[in-house]
Residue frames as a rotation matrix with the C-alpha (Angstrom) as fourth column:
MET 1
0.174 0.065 0.983 48.34
-0.430 0.903 0.016 88.80
-0.886 -0.425 0.185 119.30
THR 2
-0.845 -0.491 0.211 49.25
-0.058 0.476 0.878 86.29
-0.531 0.730 -0.431 116.53
ALA 3
-0.464 0.680 -0.568 46.90
-0.882 -0.298 0.365 86.54
0.079 0.670 0.738 113.57
GLY 4
-0.123 0.586 -0.801 43.98
-0.247 0.763 0.597 84.07
0.961 0.271 0.051 113.95
ILE 5
-0.545 -0.072 -0.835 44.36
0.716 0.478 -0.509 83.94
0.436 -0.875 -0.209 117.82
SER 6
0.213 0.728 0.651 41.38
0.077 -0.677 0.732 85.62
0.974 -0.106 -0.200 119.65
PHE 7
-0.690 -0.492 -0.531 41.82
0.629 -0.044 -0.776 87.27
0.358 -0.869 0.340 123.07
ASN 8
0.223 0.699 0.679 39.73
-0.028 -0.692 0.722 89.04
0.974 -0.180 -0.135 125.65
ILE 9
-0.876 -0.462 0.139 39.90
-0.108 -0.094 -0.990 90.27
0.471 -0.882 0.033 129.23
TYR 10
0.171 0.935 -0.312 37.36
0.285 0.256 0.924 89.13
0.943 -0.247 -0.223 131.87
VAL 11
-0.773 -0.230 0.592 36.68
-0.502 -0.350 -0.791 90.35
0.389 -0.908 0.155 135.29
MET 12
-0.272 0.609 -0.745 34.85
0.607 0.709 0.358 87.86
0.746 -0.355 -0.563 137.58
SER 13
-0.827 0.032 0.561 32.58
-0.333 -0.832 -0.444 89.85
0.452 -0.554 0.699 139.89
TYR 14
-0.162 0.811 -0.562 29.90
0.665 0.511 0.545 89.01
0.729 -0.285 -0.622 142.61
GLN 15
0.590 0.611 -0.528 28.00
0.801 -0.360 0.479 91.51
0.103 -0.706 -0.701 144.69
ARG 16
-0.280 -0.748 -0.602 30.43
0.708 -0.585 0.397 94.39
-0.649 -0.315 0.693 143.86
TYR 17
-0.013 0.389 0.921 28.25
0.935 -0.321 0.149 96.43
0.354 0.864 -0.359 141.62
ASP 18
0.955 0.290 -0.057 28.60
0.288 -0.867 0.407 99.33
0.069 -0.405 -0.912 144.10
ARG 19
0.441 -0.873 -0.207 32.38
-0.345 -0.378 0.859 99.33
-0.829 -0.308 -0.468 143.88
ILE 20
0.891 -0.151 0.428 33.58
0.449 0.426 -0.785 99.04
-0.064 0.892 0.447 140.26
VAL 21
0.630 -0.732 -0.259 37.31
-0.375 -0.579 0.725 99.51
-0.681 -0.359 -0.639 140.56
THR 22
-0.179 -0.725 0.665 38.92
0.268 0.615 0.742 97.14
-0.947 0.311 0.085 137.90
LYS 23
0.562 0.500 0.659 37.00
0.682 0.171 -0.711 97.96
-0.468 0.849 -0.245 134.74
ASP 24
0.975 -0.198 -0.103 38.80
-0.223 -0.875 -0.430 101.35
-0.005 0.442 -0.897 133.96
LEU 25
0.228 -0.961 0.157 42.31
-0.383 0.060 0.922 99.72
-0.895 -0.271 -0.354 134.31
PHE 26
-0.451 -0.358 0.818 41.93
0.508 0.651 0.565 98.08
-0.734 0.670 -0.111 130.82
GLU 27
-0.889 0.124 -0.440 41.20
-0.419 -0.607 0.675 99.43
-0.183 0.785 0.592 127.31
TYR 28
-0.051 0.858 -0.512 38.46
-0.699 0.335 0.632 96.71
0.713 0.390 0.583 127.12
CYS 29
-0.966 -0.199 0.166 37.04
-0.259 0.765 -0.590 94.05
-0.010 -0.613 -0.790 129.39
THR 30
-0.070 0.928 -0.367 33.92
-0.329 0.326 0.886 91.89
0.942 0.182 0.282 130.01
TYR 31
-0.527 -0.028 0.849 32.53
-0.850 0.009 -0.527 91.42
0.007 -1.000 -0.029 133.43
VAL 32
-0.507 0.383 -0.772 31.31
0.061 0.909 0.411 87.94
0.860 0.162 -0.485 134.47
VAL 33
-0.765 0.408 0.498 28.35
-0.641 -0.420 -0.642 88.41
-0.053 -0.811 0.583 136.67
ARG 34
-0.779 0.592 0.204 25.27
0.519 0.793 -0.319 86.45
-0.351 -0.143 -0.925 137.78
GLU 35
-0.528 0.658 0.536 21.98
0.596 -0.163 0.786 86.95
0.605 0.735 -0.306 135.97
GLU 36
0.437 0.779 -0.450 20.12
0.870 -0.239 0.432 88.34
0.229 -0.580 -0.782 139.14
GLU 37
0.200 -0.401 -0.894 22.78
0.560 -0.702 0.441 91.07
-0.804 -0.589 0.084 139.36
ALA 38
-0.313 -0.405 0.859 23.20
0.949 -0.100 0.299 91.93
-0.036 0.909 0.416 135.74
ASP 39
0.472 0.613 0.633 20.92
0.654 -0.725 0.215 95.02
0.591 0.313 -0.744 135.84
LYS 40
0.917 -0.211 -0.340 22.80
0.165 -0.575 0.801 96.47
-0.364 -0.791 -0.492 138.85
TYR 41
-0.109 -0.991 0.080 26.04
0.618 -0.005 0.786 96.23
-0.779 0.135 0.613 137.04
ARG 42
-0.171 0.140 0.975 24.50
0.914 -0.347 0.211 97.90
0.368 0.927 -0.069 133.90
GLU 43
0.801 0.570 0.181 23.23
0.456 -0.778 0.433 100.63
0.387 -0.264 -0.883 136.13
ALA 44
0.588 -0.720 -0.368 26.90
0.304 -0.225 0.926 100.98
-0.750 -0.656 0.086 137.54
GLY 45
0.514 -0.394 -0.762 28.20
-0.726 -0.673 -0.143 101.58
-0.456 0.626 -0.632 134.09
VAL 46
-0.541 -0.673 0.504 29.37
-0.277 0.708 0.649 98.12
-0.794 0.211 -0.570 133.10
ASP 47
0.184 0.714 -0.675 28.11
-0.907 -0.141 -0.397 97.57
-0.379 0.685 0.622 129.60
ASN 48
-0.088 -0.238 -0.967 29.92
-0.691 0.714 -0.112 94.39
0.718 0.658 -0.227 128.52
LEU 49
-0.023 0.225 0.974 28.58
-0.913 0.391 -0.112 91.54
-0.406 -0.892 0.197 130.56
LEU 50
-0.546 0.030 -0.837 28.99
-0.316 0.918 0.239 87.74
0.776 0.395 -0.492 130.36
ILE 51
-0.087 0.625 0.776 26.02
-0.984 -0.173 0.029 86.53
0.153 -0.761 0.630 132.42
ILE 52
-0.971 -0.142 -0.193 25.92
-0.084 0.956 -0.280 83.29
0.225 -0.255 -0.940 134.34
PRO 53
-0.230 0.967 -0.107 22.27
-0.223 0.055 0.973 81.94
0.947 0.248 0.203 134.17
LYS 54
0.103 0.417 0.903 20.18
-0.965 -0.176 0.192 81.63
0.239 -0.892 0.384 137.38
ASP 55
0.871 0.443 0.211 19.88
-0.483 0.851 0.208 77.89
-0.087 -0.283 0.955 137.18
CYS 56
0.402 -0.791 -0.461 23.68
-0.129 0.450 -0.884 77.27
0.906 0.415 0.079 136.66
PRO 57
0.912 -0.087 -0.401 25.42
0.394 0.456 0.798 75.40
0.113 -0.886 0.450 139.49
VAL 58
-0.009 -0.898 0.440 28.13
0.395 -0.408 -0.823 78.12
0.919 0.167 0.359 140.02
TRP 59
0.761 0.488 -0.428 28.72
0.490 0.001 0.872 78.43
0.426 -0.873 -0.238 143.80
ASN 60
0.641 -0.639 -0.426 32.31
0.356 -0.245 0.902 79.60
-0.680 -0.730 0.071 144.38
PHE 61
0.258 -0.591 -0.764 35.39
-0.636 -0.699 0.327 81.09
-0.728 0.401 -0.556 142.92
MET 62
-0.730 -0.656 0.192 36.67
-0.279 0.542 0.792 77.97
-0.624 0.525 -0.579 141.17
ASP 63
-0.091 0.780 0.619 33.25
0.739 0.469 -0.483 77.19
-0.667 0.414 -0.619 139.77
THR 64
0.750 0.409 -0.521 33.18
0.053 -0.821 -0.568 80.75
-0.660 0.398 -0.638 138.33
LEU 65
-0.092 -0.897 -0.432 36.72
-0.668 -0.266 0.695 80.56
-0.738 0.352 -0.575 137.01
TRP 66
-0.808 -0.241 0.538 36.09
0.146 0.803 0.578 77.29
-0.571 0.546 -0.613 135.13
TRP 67
0.285 0.925 0.252 32.66
0.690 -0.016 -0.723 78.31
-0.665 0.380 -0.643 133.96
THR 68
0.528 -0.165 -0.833 34.38
-0.395 -0.916 -0.069 81.39
-0.752 0.366 -0.549 132.41
ILE 69
-0.531 -0.846 -0.054 36.99
-0.517 0.273 0.812 79.24
-0.672 0.459 -0.582 130.72
TRP 70
-0.645 0.283 0.709 34.33
0.496 0.862 0.107 76.92
-0.581 0.421 -0.697 129.34
ASN 71
0.272 0.951 0.148 31.81
0.847 -0.164 -0.505 79.57
-0.456 0.263 -0.850 128.25
THR 72
0.447 -0.160 -0.880 33.95
-0.305 -0.952 0.018 82.09
-0.841 0.260 -0.474 126.40
PRO 73
0.950 0.236 0.204 34.79
0.091 0.417 -0.904 82.01
-0.298 0.878 0.375 122.73
GLU 74
0.635 -0.750 -0.188 38.30
-0.769 -0.588 -0.251 83.30
0.077 0.303 -0.950 122.69
ASP 75
0.505 -0.614 -0.607 41.50
0.152 0.756 -0.637 81.14
0.850 0.229 0.475 122.27
VAL 76
-0.561 -0.710 -0.425 43.31
0.684 -0.108 -0.722 82.95
0.467 -0.696 0.546 125.07
ILE 77
0.529 0.722 0.446 41.70
0.243 -0.633 0.735 84.81
0.813 -0.280 -0.510 127.90
PHE 78
-0.739 -0.655 0.158 42.84
0.120 -0.359 -0.926 86.95
0.663 -0.665 0.344 130.93
ILE 79
0.274 0.899 -0.342 40.82
0.518 0.162 0.840 86.59
0.811 -0.407 -0.421 134.01
ALA 80
-0.695 -0.557 0.454 41.07
-0.065 -0.581 -0.812 89.26
0.716 -0.594 0.367 136.81
ASP 81
-0.418 0.539 -0.731 39.57
0.908 0.229 -0.351 89.54
-0.022 -0.811 -0.585 140.22
ASP 82
0.297 0.589 0.751 37.10
0.660 -0.695 0.284 92.48
0.690 0.411 -0.596 140.61
ASP 83
0.902 -0.005 -0.432 38.98
0.363 -0.534 0.764 94.19
-0.234 -0.845 -0.480 143.62
ILE 84
-0.047 -0.992 0.116 42.12
0.982 -0.025 0.190 95.08
-0.185 0.123 0.975 141.74
THR 85
0.685 0.364 -0.632 42.84
0.406 -0.910 -0.084 98.79
-0.605 -0.199 -0.771 142.04
ARG 86
0.634 -0.588 -0.502 46.05
-0.734 -0.662 -0.152 99.05
-0.242 0.465 -0.852 140.19
PHE 87
0.863 -0.502 -0.057 48.95
0.421 0.776 -0.469 97.27
0.280 0.381 0.881 138.42
ILE 88
0.717 -0.695 -0.054 52.56
-0.518 -0.583 0.625 97.67
-0.467 -0.420 -0.778 139.45
TYR 89
0.642 -0.689 -0.335 55.93
-0.007 0.433 -0.902 97.05
0.766 0.581 0.273 137.86
ARG 90
0.874 -0.315 0.371 58.34
-0.382 0.029 0.924 95.61
-0.302 -0.949 -0.095 140.38
MET 91
0.535 -0.821 -0.200 62.08
0.320 0.415 -0.851 95.30
0.782 0.392 0.485 139.88
ASN 92
-0.569 -0.795 -0.208 64.56
0.584 -0.213 -0.783 97.38
0.579 -0.567 0.586 141.88
ASN 93
-0.941 0.329 -0.079 61.58
-0.143 -0.597 -0.789 99.41
-0.307 -0.732 0.609 143.10
TRP 94
-0.109 0.969 0.222 57.77
0.734 0.229 -0.639 99.68
-0.670 0.093 -0.736 142.97
LEU 95
-0.954 -0.039 -0.298 56.54
-0.133 -0.834 0.535 101.60
-0.270 0.550 0.791 139.95
PRO 96
-0.220 0.969 0.111 52.64
0.262 0.169 -0.950 102.00
-0.940 -0.180 -0.291 139.92
ILE 97
-0.798 0.006 0.603 51.27
0.601 -0.082 0.795 101.98
0.054 0.997 0.062 136.43
ASP 98
0.188 0.827 -0.530 49.30
0.808 -0.437 -0.395 105.15
-0.558 -0.354 -0.750 136.95
SER 99
0.752 0.134 0.645 48.94
0.549 -0.669 -0.501 108.59
0.364 0.731 -0.577 135.35
ALA 100
0.851 -0.520 -0.077 51.81
-0.304 -0.607 0.734 109.87
-0.428 -0.602 -0.674 137.61
ASN 101
-0.089 -0.939 0.332 54.33
-0.226 0.343 0.912 107.55
-0.970 0.006 -0.243 135.95
PHE 102
-0.593 -0.076 0.802 52.87
0.632 0.572 0.522 106.80
-0.499 0.816 -0.291 132.58
ILE 103
-0.894 0.313 -0.320 51.29
-0.430 -0.801 0.417 108.95
-0.126 0.511 0.851 129.76
ASN 104
0.087 0.942 -0.323 48.69
-0.887 0.221 0.406 106.32
0.454 0.251 0.855 129.16
PRO 105
-0.637 -0.311 0.705 48.58
-0.702 0.612 -0.364 103.80
-0.318 -0.727 -0.608 132.06
VAL 106
0.383 0.810 0.444 45.52
-0.477 0.585 -0.656 101.97
-0.791 0.040 0.610 130.68
GLU 107
0.782 -0.197 -0.591 47.26
-0.527 0.297 -0.797 101.31
0.333 0.934 0.129 127.32
THR 108
-0.251 -0.967 0.044 50.40
-0.859 0.201 -0.471 100.20
0.447 -0.156 -0.881 129.20
VAL 109
-0.319 0.243 0.916 48.46
-0.656 0.640 -0.399 97.72
-0.683 -0.729 -0.045 131.43
THR 110
0.738 0.670 0.087 46.46
-0.369 0.508 -0.779 96.31
-0.566 0.542 0.621 128.45
ALA 111
0.546 -0.553 -0.629 49.61
-0.701 0.110 -0.705 95.95
0.459 0.826 -0.327 126.33
GLU 112
-0.528 -0.736 0.423 51.39
-0.842 0.391 -0.371 94.05
0.107 -0.553 -0.827 129.15
VAL 113
-0.025 0.690 0.723 48.47
-0.564 0.587 -0.580 91.79
-0.825 -0.423 0.375 129.58
GLU 114
0.887 0.313 -0.339 48.43
-0.429 0.286 -0.857 91.05
-0.171 0.905 0.388 125.89
ARG 115
0.113 -0.945 -0.306 52.16
-0.887 0.043 -0.460 90.48
0.448 0.323 -0.833 125.83
ILE 116
-0.566 -0.298 0.769 52.07
-0.715 0.641 -0.278 87.82
-0.410 -0.707 -0.576 128.45
ALA 117
0.417 0.802 0.428 49.17
-0.307 0.567 -0.764 86.15
-0.856 0.188 0.482 126.69
GLN 118
0.753 -0.220 -0.620 51.18
-0.617 0.092 -0.782 86.07
0.229 0.971 -0.066 123.50
MET 119
-0.374 -0.895 0.242 54.01
-0.919 0.323 -0.227 84.42
0.125 -0.307 -0.943 125.42
LEU 120
-0.121 0.412 0.903 51.69
-0.419 0.804 -0.422 81.61
-0.900 -0.429 0.075 126.42
VAL 121
0.885 0.433 -0.173 50.79
-0.299 0.243 -0.923 81.13
-0.357 0.868 0.345 122.69
ASP 122
0.428 -0.785 -0.448 54.45
-0.802 -0.102 -0.589 81.24
0.416 0.611 -0.673 121.61
LEU 123
-0.511 -0.740 0.437 55.55
-0.858 0.410 -0.309 78.73
0.049 -0.533 -0.845 124.25
ASP 124
-0.123 0.642 -0.756 52.49
-0.277 0.710 0.648 76.40
0.953 0.289 0.091 123.90
LEU 125
-0.949 -0.099 -0.299 51.69
0.264 0.271 -0.926 76.75
0.173 -0.958 -0.231 127.59
GLY 126
-0.244 0.970 0.002 48.37
0.679 0.170 0.714 76.72
0.692 0.175 -0.700 129.18
LEU 127
0.747 0.585 -0.315 48.49
0.585 -0.354 0.729 78.93
0.315 -0.730 -0.607 132.29
ALA 128
-0.488 -0.847 0.210 50.12
0.503 -0.469 -0.726 81.97
0.714 -0.248 0.655 133.67
TYR 129
0.690 0.698 -0.194 49.26
0.565 -0.350 0.747 84.04
0.454 -0.625 -0.635 136.81
ASP 130
0.099 -0.591 0.801 50.65
-0.346 -0.775 -0.529 86.82
0.933 -0.225 -0.281 138.88
GLY 131
-0.355 -0.245 -0.902 51.66
0.595 0.685 -0.420 86.41
0.721 -0.686 -0.097 142.48
PRO 132
0.730 0.680 -0.070 50.20
0.476 -0.433 0.766 87.62
0.490 -0.592 -0.639 145.80
GLN 133
0.414 -0.592 -0.691 53.57
0.784 -0.153 0.601 88.67
-0.462 -0.791 0.401 147.27
LYS 134
0.882 0.108 0.459 54.34
0.355 -0.792 -0.496 92.43
0.310 0.600 -0.737 146.44
THR 135
0.758 -0.599 -0.257 57.43
-0.020 -0.415 0.910 92.91
-0.652 -0.685 -0.327 148.60
LEU 136
0.636 -0.601 -0.484 60.60
-0.765 -0.406 -0.500 94.04
0.103 0.689 -0.718 146.96
PHE 137
-0.327 -0.835 0.442 62.70
-0.841 0.471 0.268 91.27
-0.432 -0.284 -0.856 148.47
ALA 138
0.237 0.459 0.856 60.48
-0.002 0.882 -0.472 88.69
-0.972 0.110 0.210 146.87
TYR 139
0.947 0.093 -0.308 61.71
-0.292 -0.155 -0.944 89.90
-0.135 0.984 -0.119 143.48
ASP 140
0.106 -0.925 0.365 64.72
-0.162 0.346 0.924 87.76
-0.981 -0.157 -0.113 142.29
LYS 141
-0.855 -0.281 0.435 63.98
0.353 0.299 0.887 87.34
-0.380 0.912 -0.157 138.52
GLU 142
-0.708 0.640 -0.299 61.50
-0.705 -0.668 0.239 88.53
-0.047 0.380 0.924 135.95
TRP 143
0.228 0.813 -0.536 59.76
-0.787 0.478 0.390 85.07
0.573 0.333 0.749 135.57
ASN 144
-0.581 -0.249 0.775 59.09
-0.696 0.645 -0.314 82.11
-0.422 -0.722 -0.549 137.55
PHE 145
-0.700 0.332 -0.632 57.68
-0.372 0.585 0.720 78.70
0.609 0.740 -0.286 136.41
LYS 146
-0.178 0.637 -0.750 55.79
0.677 0.632 0.377 78.12
0.714 -0.441 -0.544 139.60
GLY 147
-0.947 -0.240 0.213 54.27
0.018 -0.704 -0.710 80.02
0.320 -0.669 0.671 142.48
MET 148
-0.498 0.827 -0.262 51.15
0.674 0.178 -0.717 80.84
-0.546 -0.534 -0.646 144.51
PRO 149
-0.310 0.440 0.843 48.49
0.787 -0.378 0.487 82.50
0.533 0.815 -0.229 142.18
GLY 150
-0.935 -0.029 -0.353 47.54
0.216 -0.838 -0.502 86.09
-0.281 -0.545 0.790 142.90
HIS 151
-0.227 0.923 -0.312 44.55
-0.013 -0.323 -0.946 88.09
-0.974 -0.210 0.085 141.64
CYS 152
0.445 0.396 -0.803 44.78
-0.801 -0.225 -0.554 87.51
-0.400 0.891 0.217 137.83
ARG 153
-0.133 -0.407 0.904 45.45
0.097 0.902 0.421 84.57
-0.986 0.144 -0.081 135.41
TRP 154
-0.200 0.000 -0.980 46.05
-0.963 -0.184 0.197 83.98
-0.180 0.983 0.036 131.74
VAL 155
0.004 0.218 0.976 44.60
-0.170 0.962 -0.214 80.90
-0.985 -0.165 0.041 130.00
ASN 156
-0.524 -0.183 -0.832 45.63
-0.850 0.051 0.524 79.46
-0.054 0.982 -0.183 126.66
LYS 157
0.311 0.794 0.523 42.75
-0.771 0.533 -0.350 77.07
-0.556 -0.294 0.777 126.12
ASN 158
0.748 0.003 -0.664 44.31
-0.516 0.632 -0.578 75.05
0.417 0.775 0.474 123.37
CYS 159
-0.182 -0.911 -0.371 47.26
-0.206 0.404 -0.891 74.15
0.962 -0.086 -0.261 125.58
LEU 160
-0.183 0.158 0.970 45.52
-0.966 -0.213 -0.147 73.97
0.184 -0.964 0.191 129.03
LYS 161
-0.506 -0.104 -0.856 45.88
-0.161 0.987 -0.024 70.53
0.848 0.125 -0.516 130.50
ALA 162
-0.963 0.161 0.215 44.39
-0.215 0.019 -0.976 71.11
-0.161 -0.987 0.016 134.08
LYS 163
-0.439 0.885 -0.157 40.89
0.222 0.276 0.935 69.78
0.871 0.376 -0.317 134.66
TYR 164
-0.709 0.257 0.657 38.21
-0.655 -0.586 -0.477 70.70
0.262 -0.768 0.584 137.18
ASP 165
-0.324 0.653 -0.684 36.08
0.443 0.744 0.500 68.47
0.836 -0.141 -0.531 139.34
CYS 166
-0.075 0.371 0.926 33.70
-0.510 -0.812 0.284 70.36
0.857 -0.451 0.250 141.59
LYS 167
0.890 0.456 -0.013 33.54
-0.233 0.480 0.846 67.44
0.392 -0.750 0.533 143.98
ASP 168
0.187 -0.905 -0.382 37.23
0.739 0.386 -0.553 67.39
0.648 -0.178 0.741 144.52
MET 169
0.876 0.242 -0.418 37.94
0.475 -0.579 0.662 69.22
-0.082 -0.778 -0.622 147.85
ALA 170
-0.005 -0.976 -0.217 41.46
0.709 -0.156 0.688 70.00
-0.705 -0.150 0.693 146.66
SER 171
0.181 0.175 0.968 40.10
0.926 -0.361 -0.108 72.13
0.331 0.916 -0.228 143.68
SER 172
0.566 -0.122 -0.815 41.77
0.354 -0.857 0.374 75.53
-0.744 -0.501 -0.442 144.01
ASP 173
0.907 -0.343 -0.244 43.88
-0.403 -0.538 -0.741 77.84
0.123 0.770 -0.626 141.98
ILE 174
-0.072 -0.964 0.255 47.04
-0.918 0.164 0.361 76.17
-0.390 -0.208 -0.897 143.47
ASP 175
0.024 0.101 0.995 45.74
0.071 0.992 -0.102 72.70
-0.997 0.073 0.017 142.46
MET 176
0.912 0.387 0.133 45.03
0.156 -0.029 -0.987 74.05
-0.378 0.922 -0.087 139.03
ALA 177
0.597 -0.767 -0.234 48.66
-0.802 -0.569 -0.180 75.37
0.005 0.295 -0.955 138.82
MET 178
-0.174 -0.682 0.710 50.02
-0.692 0.598 0.405 72.04
-0.701 -0.421 -0.576 140.08
GLN 179
0.426 0.408 0.807 48.12
0.306 0.775 -0.553 70.01
-0.851 0.483 0.206 137.52
GLU 180
0.970 -0.111 -0.218 49.49
-0.244 -0.480 -0.842 72.31
-0.011 0.870 -0.493 134.79
MET 181
0.131 -0.987 0.091 53.04
-0.983 -0.118 0.138 71.62
-0.126 -0.108 -0.986 136.05
LEU 182
-0.087 -0.065 0.994 52.34
-0.291 0.956 0.037 67.87
-0.953 -0.286 -0.102 136.12
LEU 183
0.446 0.521 0.728 50.86
0.526 0.505 -0.684 67.70
-0.724 0.688 -0.049 132.66
ASN 184
0.920 -0.042 0.391 52.43
0.301 -0.564 -0.769 70.75
0.253 0.825 -0.506 130.83
ARG 185
0.087 -0.985 -0.147 55.83
0.820 0.155 -0.551 70.82
0.565 -0.073 0.822 132.70
ILE 186
-0.809 -0.377 -0.451 55.73
0.562 -0.720 -0.406 74.61
-0.172 -0.582 0.795 133.73
THR 187
0.601 0.794 0.089 53.42
0.796 -0.586 -0.154 77.51
-0.070 0.164 -0.984 134.17
LEU 188
-0.335 -0.638 0.693 54.44
0.563 -0.725 -0.397 81.20
0.756 0.257 0.602 133.81
GLN 189
0.640 0.503 -0.581 54.47
0.765 -0.487 0.421 83.76
-0.071 -0.714 -0.697 136.65
PRO 190
0.106 -0.619 0.779 55.64
0.444 -0.671 -0.594 87.14
0.890 0.408 0.204 135.86
LYS 191
0.168 -0.144 -0.975 57.36
0.984 -0.035 0.175 88.59
-0.060 -0.989 0.136 138.94
TYR 192
-0.871 -0.476 -0.120 57.92
0.470 -0.879 0.080 92.08
-0.144 0.014 0.990 137.57
PHE 193
-0.704 0.687 0.179 54.24
-0.319 -0.532 0.784 92.69
0.634 0.495 0.594 136.74
LEU 194
-0.852 0.301 -0.429 51.74
0.523 0.536 -0.662 92.54
0.031 -0.788 -0.615 139.65
SER 195
-0.067 0.887 0.456 48.14
0.169 -0.440 0.882 93.38
0.983 0.136 -0.120 140.39
ASP 196
-0.973 -0.226 0.048 47.31
0.041 -0.376 -0.926 95.23
0.227 -0.899 0.376 143.62
ALA 197
-0.136 0.990 -0.045 44.02
0.295 0.084 0.952 94.58
0.946 0.116 -0.303 145.34
GLY 198
-0.209 0.028 0.978 44.88
-0.737 -0.662 -0.138 96.08
0.643 -0.749 0.159 148.61
GLN 199
-0.645 0.016 0.764 43.32
-0.650 0.515 -0.559 94.22
-0.402 -0.857 -0.322 151.48
MET 200
-0.767 0.371 -0.523 41.52
-0.193 0.644 0.740 90.97
0.612 0.669 -0.423 150.35
GLU 201
-0.370 0.705 -0.606 38.08
0.683 0.648 0.337 89.87
0.630 -0.289 -0.721 151.42
VAL 202
-0.926 -0.007 -0.379 36.88
0.296 -0.636 -0.712 93.15
-0.236 -0.771 0.591 152.81
ASN 203
-0.619 0.749 -0.238 33.63
-0.748 -0.654 -0.113 93.59
-0.240 0.108 0.965 151.01
SER 204
0.220 0.879 0.423 30.42
-0.716 0.440 -0.542 91.72
-0.662 -0.184 0.726 150.17
GLY 205
0.766 0.147 -0.626 31.80
-0.616 0.448 -0.648 89.86
0.185 0.882 0.434 147.21
GLY 206
-0.294 -0.951 0.099 34.69
-0.925 0.257 -0.279 88.24
0.240 -0.174 -0.955 149.01
GLU 207
0.529 0.378 -0.760 34.78
-0.239 0.925 0.294 84.43
0.814 0.027 0.580 149.35
THR 208
-0.193 -0.647 0.738 35.82
-0.911 -0.161 -0.379 83.84
0.364 -0.745 -0.558 152.93
ASN 209
0.124 0.195 -0.973 36.22
-0.008 0.981 0.196 80.18
0.992 -0.017 0.123 153.98
THR 210
0.868 0.226 0.443 35.70
-0.449 -0.029 0.893 79.10
0.215 -0.974 0.077 157.50
ARG 211
0.006 -0.954 0.299 38.66
-0.993 0.030 0.115 77.82
-0.119 -0.298 -0.947 159.38
GLU 212
0.023 0.086 0.996 37.37
-0.141 0.987 -0.082 74.19
-0.990 -0.138 0.035 159.14
GLU 213
0.920 0.347 0.184 36.87
0.105 0.233 -0.967 74.61
-0.378 0.908 0.178 155.45
THR 214
0.588 -0.791 -0.167 40.38
-0.769 -0.484 -0.417 75.96
0.249 0.374 -0.894 155.04
TYR 215
-0.168 -0.621 0.765 41.74
-0.802 0.538 0.261 73.02
-0.574 -0.570 -0.588 157.10
GLN 216
0.332 0.429 0.840 39.85
0.039 0.884 -0.466 70.52
-0.943 0.187 0.276 155.08
GLY 217
0.979 -0.066 -0.191 41.13
-0.201 -0.235 -0.951 71.95
0.018 0.970 -0.243 151.80
ARG 218
0.193 -0.974 0.120 44.63
-0.979 -0.198 -0.039 71.91
0.062 -0.110 -0.992 153.07
LEU 219
-0.188 -0.293 0.937 44.37
-0.442 0.878 0.185 68.18
-0.877 -0.379 -0.295 153.99
ALA 220
0.789 0.488 0.372 42.82
0.156 0.427 -0.891 67.45
-0.594 0.761 0.261 150.60
MET 221
0.733 -0.610 -0.301 45.83
-0.638 -0.464 -0.614 69.12
0.234 0.643 -0.729 148.94
GLU 222
-0.118 -0.876 0.467 48.23
-0.963 0.216 0.161 67.16
-0.242 -0.430 -0.870 151.02
ASN 223
0.130 0.270 0.954 46.49
-0.084 0.962 -0.260 63.85
-0.988 -0.046 0.148 150.36
LYS 224
0.924 0.341 0.173 46.37
0.128 0.151 -0.980 64.55
-0.360 0.928 0.096 146.58
TRP 225
0.770 -0.637 0.021 49.83
-0.332 -0.429 -0.840 65.96
0.544 0.640 -0.543 146.00
GLY 226
0.793 -0.460 -0.399 51.88
0.594 0.731 0.337 64.46
0.137 -0.504 0.853 148.88
LYS 227
0.051 -0.851 -0.523 55.48
0.787 -0.288 0.545 65.71
-0.614 -0.440 0.655 149.20
TYR 228
-0.512 -0.352 0.783 54.94
0.798 -0.533 0.282 68.16
0.318 0.769 0.554 146.39
TYR 229
0.047 0.522 0.852 52.72
-0.042 -0.851 0.524 70.37
0.998 -0.060 -0.018 148.45
SER 230
-0.417 -0.205 -0.885 53.23
0.863 0.218 -0.457 71.58
0.286 -0.954 0.086 151.98
TYR 231
0.373 0.653 0.659 51.79
0.282 -0.757 0.590 74.10
0.884 -0.034 -0.467 154.29
ASP 232
-0.685 -0.676 -0.272 53.47
0.460 -0.112 -0.881 76.20
0.565 -0.728 0.388 156.87
VAL 233
0.267 0.895 -0.358 50.86
0.851 -0.045 0.524 76.78
0.453 -0.445 -0.773 159.58
ARG 234
0.012 -0.360 -0.933 53.03
0.807 -0.547 0.222 79.24
-0.590 -0.756 0.284 161.52
LYS 235
-0.853 -0.343 -0.394 53.50
0.030 -0.784 0.620 81.50
-0.522 0.517 0.679 158.38
ASN 236
0.284 0.958 0.033 50.06
0.073 0.012 -0.997 80.66
-0.956 0.286 -0.067 156.94
GLN 237
-0.002 -0.302 -0.953 51.83
-0.942 -0.319 0.103 79.95
-0.335 0.898 -0.284 153.62
ALA 238
0.785 0.191 0.589 51.48
-0.016 0.957 -0.289 77.09
-0.619 0.217 0.754 151.20
LYS 239
-0.079 -0.922 -0.380 54.49
-0.737 -0.202 0.645 75.88
-0.672 0.331 -0.663 149.15
ILE 240
0.955 0.256 -0.150 54.76
-0.287 0.664 -0.690 73.98
-0.077 0.702 0.708 145.91
ASN 241
0.217 -0.926 0.311 57.73
-0.514 0.162 0.842 71.68
-0.830 -0.342 -0.441 146.21
ILE 242
0.795 -0.042 0.605 58.55
0.515 0.575 -0.636 70.93
-0.321 0.817 0.479 142.53
LYS 243
0.030 -0.858 -0.512 61.83
-0.215 -0.506 0.835 71.52
-0.976 0.085 -0.200 141.01
ARG 244
0.963 0.205 0.174 62.70
0.144 0.153 -0.978 71.97
-0.227 0.967 0.118 137.29
């Protein structure tokens, strides 16, 4: 990283102290956990913890994401979900970043994460994120300026323009990305470097919305962003309709 710019890796985790799968993918990281679960994470071998106090009004994914942004001292941070099992290079084919393909996969992943963080600093941008779509046919370029967020994100606090309102029903990682595109023109999405969490929302820490909550959130996004956001019910896919 640029001299004078501090950086760290954080993993947001809830009720997954019995399945620590993401920590060992990095050379260093800090787990973001709730105070009442901190001892269980320590017993599971997680030494570096950022603890959310019991009386803190943090109820869901977006609350936790923004609490982490507001309560960490570094200039740039990388925030990962706690169910990521590996990272992948995707271009002409899939190349899992593991011991079968790399001499030091942990160093490779950490260096890639740091490199993308440095790009945010160099370009004076506030937000980057990987994508959820891992298929080969979805790869058409190394970088995109928009897209659906996946399992990890980079935040350059000095340039982040998005804001969070817990009362806004549209608040989501997609809304965060769209705010950045409105106020900061573009975001960064590496299409060659992906996290792989396998099947989502399959254990106790997953945040699963009801059908009604999903529907109300979709309506809130449509009301807030109008023609710039659409949702294909048949394909169960959201779309950002912004051109640059």
